[in-house]
Z-matrix of the N, CA and C atoms (Angstrom, degrees):
N
C 1 1.371
C 2 1.590 1 106.87
N 3 1.229 2 109.63 1 161.59
C 4 1.566 3 112.41 2 -174.83
C 5 1.574 4 111.79 3 -95.71
N 6 1.242 5 105.59 4 160.09
C 7 1.535 6 113.62 5 179.98
C 8 1.551 7 113.16 6 -61.12
N 9 1.387 8 114.53 7 -38.01
C 10 1.456 9 117.63 8 175.39
C 11 1.406 10 113.97 9 -62.59
N 12 1.362 11 118.88 10 -41.43
C 13 1.486 12 118.27 11 178.39
C 14 1.493 13 112.07 12 -64.26
N 15 1.250 14 124.10 13 -37.89
C 16 1.427 15 128.14 14 179.77
C 17 1.566 16 110.18 15 -70.31
N 18 1.231 17 117.84 16 -37.04
C 19 1.440 18 119.65 17 179.37
C 20 1.539 19 106.65 18 -70.39
N 21 1.292 20 123.12 19 -44.00
C 22 1.452 21 125.53 20 176.35
C 23 1.608 22 110.21 21 -65.68
N 24 1.256 23 117.32 22 -36.54
C 25 1.502 24 117.96 23 173.64
C 26 1.606 25 110.75 24 -61.14
N 27 1.301 26 112.26 25 -48.29
C 28 1.475 27 117.90 26 -172.24
C 29 1.596 28 106.27 27 -65.69
N 30 1.273 29 116.66 28 -37.53
C 31 1.542 30 122.77 29 177.39
C 32 1.532 31 108.38 30 -62.53
N 33 1.243 32 121.58 31 -51.55
C 34 1.424 33 122.88 32 179.33
C 35 1.527 34 113.13 33 -70.17
N 36 1.193 35 117.13 34 -25.52
C 37 1.522 36 123.16 35 -179.77
C 38 1.544 37 107.59 36 -76.61
N 39 1.322 38 117.09 37 -36.02
C 40 1.463 39 122.92 38 -177.92
C 41 1.504 40 110.70 39 -80.02
N 42 1.233 41 119.52 40 -23.05
C 43 1.509 42 127.74 41 179.05
C 44 1.479 43 109.91 42 -76.77
N 45 1.401 44 118.61 43 -25.39
C 46 1.509 45 117.98 44 -175.69
C 47 1.411 46 110.46 45 -82.56
N 48 1.318 47 121.47 46 125.40
C 49 1.413 48 131.40 47 -177.69
C 50 1.590 49 111.47 48 -57.02
N 51 1.370 50 115.81 49 -28.59
C 52 1.433 51 117.50 50 176.82
C 53 1.463 52 116.55 51 -66.48
N 54 1.329 53 114.82 52 -26.07
C 55 1.462 54 124.36 53 176.35
C 56 1.415 55 117.38 54 -94.22
N 57 1.391 56 119.70 55 -6.91
C 58 1.465 57 124.53 56 -178.01
C 59 1.485 58 114.42 57 -112.75
N 60 1.434 59 113.01 58 -33.72
C 61 1.482 60 119.94 59 -176.76
C 62 1.461 61 107.25 60 -77.08
N 63 1.380 62 114.25 61 125.61
C 64 1.468 63 122.67 62 -171.27
C 65 1.592 64 111.46 63 -59.91
N 66 1.339 65 117.91 64 -35.63
C 67 1.381 66 122.13 65 176.01
C 68 1.515 67 116.84 66 -59.24
N 69 1.356 68 112.32 67 -45.57
C 70 1.431 69 116.37 68 177.56
C 71 1.463 70 113.44 69 -75.73
N 72 1.316 71 122.86 70 -25.86
C 73 1.315 72 123.17 71 174.61
C 74 1.475 73 117.20 72 -66.03
N 75 1.370 74 110.46 73 -39.02
C 76 1.520 75 118.92 74 174.26
C 77 1.443 76 111.52 75 -63.76
N 78 1.442 77 114.44 76 -41.76
C 79 1.450 78 115.40 77 -174.72
C 80 1.442 79 112.10 78 -68.02
N 81 1.420 80 118.06 79 -37.39
C 82 1.503 81 122.59 80 167.88
C 83 1.442 82 118.18 81 -57.24
N 84 1.376 83 116.87 82 -37.30
C 85 1.537 84 126.97 83 176.56
C 86 1.505 85 107.04 84 -63.76
N 87 1.361 86 120.19 85 -48.83
C 88 1.380 87 124.88 86 -179.81
C 89 1.490 88 112.32 87 -62.40
N 90 1.292 89 118.70 88 -44.81
C 91 1.611 90 122.02 89 176.17
C 92 1.440 91 106.13 90 -63.43
N 93 1.269 92 126.86 91 -38.19
C 94 1.531 93 124.39 92 178.92
C 95 1.428 94 112.14 93 -63.28
N 96 1.362 95 111.69 94 -39.63
C 97 1.549 96 113.06 95 -176.18
C 98 1.575 97 110.67 96 -68.39
N 99 1.348 98 113.37 97 -33.84
C 100 1.622 99 116.03 98 -177.78
C 101 1.567 100 105.66 99 -82.67
N 102 1.189 101 124.17 100 -7.63
C 103 1.465 102 121.18 101 -177.97
C 104 1.552 103 108.94 102 -81.02
N 105 1.293 104 111.99 103 131.05
C 106 1.443 105 123.43 104 -177.59
C 107 1.487 106 112.19 105 -74.37
N 108 1.320 107 123.46 106 129.81
C 109 1.480 108 125.06 107 -179.70
C 110 1.526 109 111.97 108 -57.70
N 111 1.271 110 116.36 109 143.31
C 112 1.522 111 119.93 110 177.19
C 113 1.515 112 112.33 111 -63.98
N 114 1.298 113 112.14 112 150.36
C 115 1.503 114 117.82 113 177.38
C 116 1.545 115 105.58 114 -69.14
N 117 1.443 116 115.81 115 148.77
C 118 1.415 117 118.44 116 -175.12
C 119 1.535 118 115.43 117 -70.61
N 120 1.467 119 112.78 118 -23.22
C 121 1.548 120 112.58 119 169.75
C 122 1.508 121 116.79 120 -69.86
N 123 1.309 122 106.95 121 -30.82
C 124 1.530 123 114.08 122 -177.80
C 125 1.505 124 104.81 123 -68.89
N 126 1.337 125 118.76 124 -47.20
C 127 1.416 126 118.87 125 177.91
C 128 1.530 127 113.32 126 -57.79
N 129 1.224 128 116.03 127 -46.20
C 130 1.504 129 124.14 128 178.18
C 131 1.513 130 109.10 129 -56.39
N 132 1.278 131 118.14 130 -50.09
C 133 1.433 132 120.85 131 -175.45
C 134 1.629 133 109.04 132 -64.53
N 135 1.189 134 109.69 133 -39.39
C 136 1.550 135 115.94 134 178.50
C 137 1.487 136 112.78 135 -65.34
N 138 1.366 137 115.57 136 -36.78
C 139 1.452 138 120.92 137 176.49
C 140 1.477 139 113.07 138 -65.24
N 141 1.377 140 116.47 139 -30.64
C 142 1.379 141 120.74 140 -176.17
C 143 1.495 142 117.25 141 -85.84
N 144 1.341 143 113.61 142 -12.47
C 145 1.475 144 121.49 143 -175.50
C 146 1.616 145 110.86 144 -91.38
N 147 1.245 146 116.29 145 162.84
C 148 1.542 147 120.09 146 172.70
C 149 1.421 148 110.23 147 -82.00
N 150 1.410 149 115.64 148 78.59
C 151 1.483 150 119.14 149 -169.78
C 152 1.647 151 105.23 150 -87.17
N 153 1.262 152 116.69 151 164.58
C 154 1.416 153 120.19 152 -178.80
C 155 1.611 154 121.18 153 -49.77
N 156 1.347 155 110.22 154 -36.52
C 157 1.453 156 114.81 155 170.71
C 158 1.507 157 116.13 156 -62.42
N 159 1.259 158 119.50 157 -39.73
C 160 1.431 159 123.68 158 179.37
C 161 1.553 160 107.94 159 -71.36
N 162 1.321 161 113.12 160 -39.56
C 163 1.629 162 112.27 161 178.56
C 164 1.447 163 105.56 162 -64.40
N 165 1.266 164 123.37 163 -39.14
C 166 1.455 165 122.78 164 -175.36
C 167 1.535 166 112.48 165 -63.93
N 168 1.383 167 112.83 166 -46.57
C 169 1.500 168 118.55 167 169.74
C 170 1.573 169 111.99 168 -51.86
N 171 1.199 170 117.20 169 -56.95
C 172 1.473 171 119.62 170 179.79
C 173 1.462 172 118.09 171 -56.59
N 174 1.322 173 114.65 172 -34.75
C 175 1.496 174 116.88 173 176.90
C 176 1.521 175 115.04 174 -86.20
N 177 1.314 176 116.10 175 3.66
C 178 1.475 177 118.00 176 -176.13
C 179 1.490 178 106.46 177 -71.06
N 180 1.329 179 121.80 178 142.29
C 181 1.504 180 124.54 179 179.32
C 182 1.505 181 113.96 180 -78.57
N 183 1.308 182 118.44 181 -19.37
C 184 1.448 183 126.71 182 -179.98
C 185 1.559 184 113.34 183 -109.80
N 186 1.282 185 116.19 184 48.86
C 187 1.404 186 117.86 185 -178.00
C 188 1.539 187 109.74 186 -80.12
N 189 1.178 188 116.87 187 142.28
C 190 1.520 189 122.82 188 -177.72
C 191 1.591 190 110.69 189 -98.87
N 192 1.364 191 110.14 190 163.82
C 193 1.313 192 117.79 191 176.05
C 194 1.595 193 113.22 192 -59.92
N 195 1.245 194 113.06 193 -42.98
C 196 1.553 195 118.97 194 177.99
C 197 1.446 196 111.27 195 -57.09
N 198 1.355 197 114.31 196 -45.02
C 199 1.430 198 119.34 197 179.02
C 200 1.543 199 117.49 198 -61.67
N 201 1.342 200 112.82 199 -41.07
C 202 1.421 201 117.96 200 173.56
C 203 1.572 202 114.19 201 -65.55
N 204 1.264 203 111.90 202 -39.58
C 205 1.601 204 113.18 203 173.58
C 206 1.527 205 113.38 204 -67.83
N 207 1.288 206 119.41 205 -27.21
C 208 1.446 207 124.25 206 176.78
C 209 1.600 208 108.77 207 -76.36
N 210 1.348 209 116.69 208 -35.37
C 211 1.468 210 119.36 209 178.62
C 212 1.553 211 108.59 210 -73.39
N 213 1.249 212 121.33 211 -34.03
C 214 1.483 213 125.75 212 173.55
C 215 1.402 214 113.50 213 -65.67
N 216 1.329 215 114.34 214 -36.03
C 217 1.658 216 120.59 215 179.11
C 218 1.423 217 111.10 216 -94.20
N 219 1.381 218 122.48 217 19.27
C 220 1.360 219 120.11 218 -174.74
C 221 1.523 220 117.46 219 -62.50
N 222 1.263 221 110.70 220 -29.29
C 223 1.504 222 117.70 221 -177.24
C 224 1.542 223 107.94 222 -65.07
N 225 1.322 224 120.99 223 -43.93
C 226 1.425 225 121.38 224 178.67
C 227 1.510 226 113.36 225 -71.54
N 228 1.384 227 116.54 226 -25.32
C 229 1.471 228 121.23 227 177.66
C 230 1.563 229 107.24 228 -71.27
N 231 1.334 230 112.03 229 -33.38
C 232 1.488 231 114.97 230 -177.94
C 233 1.620 232 109.35 231 -73.22
N 234 1.283 233 113.72 232 -33.56
C 235 1.477 234 120.34 233 179.23
C 236 1.567 235 103.05 234 -65.69
N 237 1.264 236 122.62 235 -47.11
C 238 1.486 237 127.81 236 177.24
C 239 1.622 238 109.15 237 -53.54
N 240 1.366 239 111.91 238 -53.17
C 241 1.421 240 117.43 239 -177.36
C 242 1.604 241 107.85 240 -51.45
N 243 1.371 242 110.49 241 -51.78
C 244 1.397 243 119.75 242 -170.98
C 245 1.620 244 110.91 243 -57.53
N 246 1.392 245 109.85 244 -50.41
C 247 1.555 246 120.92 245 175.58
C 248 1.541 247 103.81 246 -52.34
N 249 1.292 248 123.63 247 -53.34
C 250 1.397 249 124.70 248 -170.28
C 251 1.508 250 111.13 249 -61.24
N 252 1.368 251 116.36 250 -43.60
C 253 1.584 252 121.20 251 177.38
C 254 1.447 253 107.24 252 -63.30
N 255 1.301 254 125.10 253 -40.39
C 256 1.444 255 125.85 254 170.93
C 257 1.455 256 117.11 255 -55.18
N 258 1.296 257 114.60 256 -40.10
C 259 1.514 258 122.45 257 175.87
C 260 1.447 259 110.32 258 -63.33
N 261 1.369 260 118.22 259 -49.87
C 262 1.421 261 126.45 260 178.92
C 263 1.584 262 113.25 261 -55.15
N 264 1.395 263 111.10 262 -43.43
C 265 1.478 264 121.33 263 -179.35
C 266 1.501 265 107.35 264 -64.23
N 267 1.378 266 118.17 265 -42.73
C 268 1.478 267 120.84 266 -173.67
C 269 1.462 268 109.61 267 -71.26
N 270 1.346 269 118.52 268 -34.05
C 271 1.505 270 121.30 269 176.38
C 272 1.443 271 110.85 270 -69.34
N 273 1.363 272 121.43 271 -36.52
C 274 1.411 273 120.99 272 -168.59
C 275 1.515 274 108.24 273 -78.51
N 276 1.384 275 115.91 274 -34.29
C 277 1.497 276 121.94 275 -172.55
C 278 1.610 277 108.84 276 -120.65
N 279 1.219 278 115.94 277 101.08
C 280 1.398 279 122.96 278 -176.55
C 281 1.600 280 109.18 279 -65.39
N 282 1.306 281 117.65 280 -31.41
C 283 1.458 282 125.70 281 -179.92
C 284 1.547 283 115.37 282 -80.09
N 285 1.382 284 116.49 283 -5.82
C 286 1.371 285 119.86 284 -167.87
C 287 1.631 286 107.49 285 -65.18
N 288 1.327 287 117.58 286 159.43
C 289 1.374 288 121.15 287 175.47
C 290 1.470 289 116.14 288 -78.12
N 291 1.261 290 116.27 289 -4.65
C 292 1.420 291 122.41 290 179.78
C 293 1.514 292 107.06 291 -70.87
N 294 1.355 293 115.23 292 137.00
C 295 1.447 294 122.31 293 -178.04
C 296 1.618 295 108.00 294 -53.31
N 297 1.303 296 119.53 295 127.83
C 298 1.387 297 120.06 296 -178.13
C 299 1.488 298 114.45 297 -71.79
N 300 1.348 299 117.48 298 -31.27
C 301 1.512 300 118.72 299 -172.49
C 302 1.626 301 113.14 300 -99.11
N 303 1.269 302 113.15 301 46.88
C 304 1.495 303 118.73 302 178.64
C 305 1.595 304 102.15 303 -64.89
N 306 1.213 305 111.78 304 134.76
C 307 1.585 306 118.68 305 -174.16
C 308 1.478 307 109.09 306 -79.69
N 309 1.211 308 121.27 307 25.30
C 310 1.466 309 122.81 308 177.62
C 311 1.537 310 104.57 309 86.77
N 312 1.257 311 113.24 310 -168.23
C 313 1.500 312 121.56 311 179.27
C 314 1.514 313 112.71 312 -116.46
N 315 1.359 314 113.86 313 37.24
C 316 1.402 315 119.57 314 -178.40
C 317 1.416 316 114.09 315 -62.39
N 318 1.324 317 116.51 316 -45.73
C 319 1.536 318 120.67 317 -174.10
C 320 1.610 319 107.75 318 -64.36
N 321 1.367 320 110.05 319 -47.44
C 322 1.520 321 113.43 320 178.25
C 323 1.501 322 112.48 321 -57.62
N 324 1.321 323 115.00 322 -43.07
C 325 1.462 324 118.63 323 179.07
C 326 1.553 325 111.30 324 -64.52
N 327 1.231 326 118.22 325 -41.25
C 328 1.455 327 121.47 326 -178.94
C 329 1.529 328 107.48 327 -68.06
N 330 1.315 329 119.13 328 -43.54
C 331 1.420 330 120.22 329 177.71
C 332 1.548 331 117.66 330 -59.86
N 333 1.418 332 114.53 331 -39.98
C 334 1.349 333 120.81 332 176.59
C 335 1.528 334 111.97 333 -70.19
N 336 1.336 335 123.18 334 -45.01
C 337 1.419 336 121.45 335 179.09
C 338 1.553 337 114.25 336 -66.15
N 339 1.433 338 117.12 337 -39.08
C 340 1.410 339 116.48 338 172.44
C 341 1.497 340 113.27 339 -61.26
N 342 1.352 341 117.80 340 -39.19
C 343 1.436 342 118.60 341 -178.70
C 344 1.487 343 112.41 342 -66.95
N 345 1.249 344 118.60 343 -37.99
C 346 1.449 345 124.69 344 178.32
C 347 1.595 346 110.03 345 -69.05
N 348 1.369 347 118.40 346 -36.31
C 349 1.518 348 117.55 347 179.56
C 350 1.467 349 105.20 348 -76.20
N 351 1.351 350 126.50 349 -35.04
C 352 1.359 351 129.68 350 -172.78
C 353 1.638 352 104.25 351 -68.07
N 354 1.328 353 113.72 352 -42.31
C 355 1.459 354 115.82 353 -174.60
C 356 1.517 355 112.39 354 -74.82
N 357 1.438 356 113.52 355 -34.61
C 358 1.548 357 112.37 356 167.63
C 359 1.452 358 119.82 357 -60.08
N 360 1.367 359 115.41 358 -38.98
C 361 1.420 360 114.52 359 177.43
C 362 1.491 361 111.93 360 -75.76
N 363 1.361 362 121.75 361 -27.43
C 364 1.610 363 120.32 362 171.68
C 365 1.493 364 108.96 363 -64.66
N 366 1.342 365 116.25 364 -41.47
C 367 1.495 366 120.32 365 -175.28
C 368 1.488 367 109.45 366 -65.27
N 369 1.298 368 115.19 367 -41.81
C 370 1.523 369 122.52 368 -179.29
C 371 1.509 370 112.84 369 -65.20
N 372 1.430 371 115.74 370 -38.40
C 373 1.474 372 121.88 371 175.62
C 374 1.512 373 106.02 372 -66.16
N 375 1.387 374 121.51 373 -49.75
C 376 1.356 375 119.67 374 -178.13
C 377 1.588 376 116.65 375 -63.77
N 378 1.389 377 117.56 376 -34.65
C 379 1.442 378 122.25 377 175.98
C 380 1.637 379 106.74 378 -63.72
N 381 1.400 380 114.77 379 -43.95
C 382 1.402 381 112.71 380 -177.14
C 383 1.526 382 112.26 381 -70.35
N 384 1.324 383 122.79 382 -31.99
C 385 1.420 384 123.19 383 170.90
C 386 1.465 385 115.25 384 -58.62
N 387 1.316 386 117.04 385 -47.14
C 388 1.440 387 128.55 386 -178.78
C 389 1.628 388 106.33 387 -62.73
N 390 1.337 389 114.99 388 -50.60
C 391 1.422 390 118.59 389 176.41
C 392 1.495 391 118.03 390 -52.25
N 393 1.391 392 111.12 391 -43.37
C 394 1.520 393 118.59 392 177.30
C 395 1.540 394 109.50 393 -67.88
N 396 1.319 395 117.59 394 -41.78
C 397 1.424 396 118.39 395 178.65
C 398 1.517 397 112.13 396 -61.76
N 399 1.360 398 118.48 397 -40.76
C 400 1.485 399 122.37 398 -176.46
C 401 1.549 400 107.48 399 -70.10
N 402 1.327 401 116.48 400 -42.77
C 403 1.430 402 119.11 401 -177.37
C 404 1.525 403 111.41 402 -78.77
N 405 1.292 404 119.37 403 -11.66
C 406 1.418 405 120.59 404 -177.38
C 407 1.498 406 116.97 405 76.10
N 408 1.317 407 119.23 406 18.31
C 409 1.369 408 124.93 407 -178.04
C 410 1.545 409 111.78 408 -74.59
N 411 1.226 410 115.32 409 -30.64
C 412 1.454 411 123.24 410 -178.15
C 413 1.626 412 110.47 411 -136.79
N 414 1.312 413 109.33 412 120.54
C 415 1.261 414 113.93 413 177.49
C 416 1.593 415 113.46 414 -78.07
N 417 1.230 416 116.62 415 137.54
C 418 1.507 417 118.81 416 -179.44
C 419 1.537 418 109.89 417 -62.42
N 420 1.261 419 114.00 418 140.17
C 421 1.478 420 119.40 419 178.86
C 422 1.378 421 109.33 420 -81.95
N 423 1.378 422 112.45 421 117.77
C 424 1.452 423 120.48 422 177.49
C 425 1.579 424 108.04 423 -102.48
N 426 1.299 425 114.13 424 114.59
C 427 1.408 426 117.01 425 173.17
C 428 1.498 427 118.40 426 -73.77
N 429 1.319 428 112.88 427 118.04
C 430 1.449 429 118.65 428 -174.19
C 431 1.465 430 105.83 429 -106.31
N 432 1.387 431 116.16 430 132.74
C 433 1.454 432 117.77 431 171.40
C 434 1.491 433 109.82 432 -74.02
N 435 1.328 434 115.40 433 148.02
C 436 1.474 435 116.97 434 178.52
C 437 1.540 436 106.21 435 -65.00
N 438 1.408 437 111.00 436 138.80
C 439 1.447 438 117.80 437 -175.88
C 440 1.506 439 105.07 438 -75.26
N 441 1.319 440 110.80 439 140.22
C 442 1.542 441 122.10 440 178.12
C 443 1.607 442 104.72 441 -82.14
N 444 1.219 443 114.97 442 134.63
C 445 1.415 444 115.20 443 174.90
C 446 1.526 445 107.81 444 -98.22
N 447 1.382 446 105.72 445 127.58
C 448 1.494 447 109.59 446 -175.52
C 449 1.556 448 106.12 447 -103.11
N 450 1.227 449 115.67 448 106.18
C 451 1.503 450 118.39 449 -177.53
C 452 1.534 451 105.86 450 -93.89
N 453 1.322 452 117.89 451 140.15
C 454 1.376 453 121.52 452 178.83
C 455 1.553 454 103.20 453 -90.41
N 456 1.219 455 115.33 454 121.62
C 457 1.369 456 120.34 455 178.87
C 458 1.541 457 105.56 456 -93.66
N 459 1.277 458 118.04 457 145.35
C 460 1.504 459 122.92 458 174.95
C 461 1.525 460 105.82 459 -80.09
N 462 1.324 461 107.62 460 121.89
C 463 1.552 462 112.91 461 175.67
C 464 1.535 463 105.18 462 -93.38
N 465 1.346 464 106.64 463 146.22
C 466 1.519 465 110.40 464 177.68
C 467 1.501 466 116.91 465 -66.75
N 468 1.244 467 118.34 466 139.90
C 469 1.419 468 120.27 467 -172.55
C 470 1.563 469 103.26 468 -91.96
N 471 1.292 470 114.12 469 136.91
C 472 1.496 471 121.20 470 -179.64
C 473 1.436 472 113.37 471 -100.24
């Protein structure tokens, strides 16, 4: 998201009396405390769908290369989120059926970070190729098939 977006968001947030009035702020806090946490499978499925937040990011005019890479690698990020929510659940409930000795989420984290790094380098390479094509610095390689030579053979006259 862009800096301008968050500045506008903060301005509208601060103008709203529900966010500045101490009574309403405390009421909101109390409601949040009573709210049950979402199920980890619900969070996982929401992460995998085209939710409004993802649509807003995709339609942003000032989207960055990092954001594009993160959107491309969203599946591995959802896997990491799912693993972390299972970790939290296992810690909170010692009698849960979830395996107690989960080895952390190192594999998911490594998969996500390598995916993001690979996508960033791929995007940079594509940007460089396009820039060179537009500026005319590098001519596109056109693969030409070797020309077949058609030789006229003298046919015997009958």
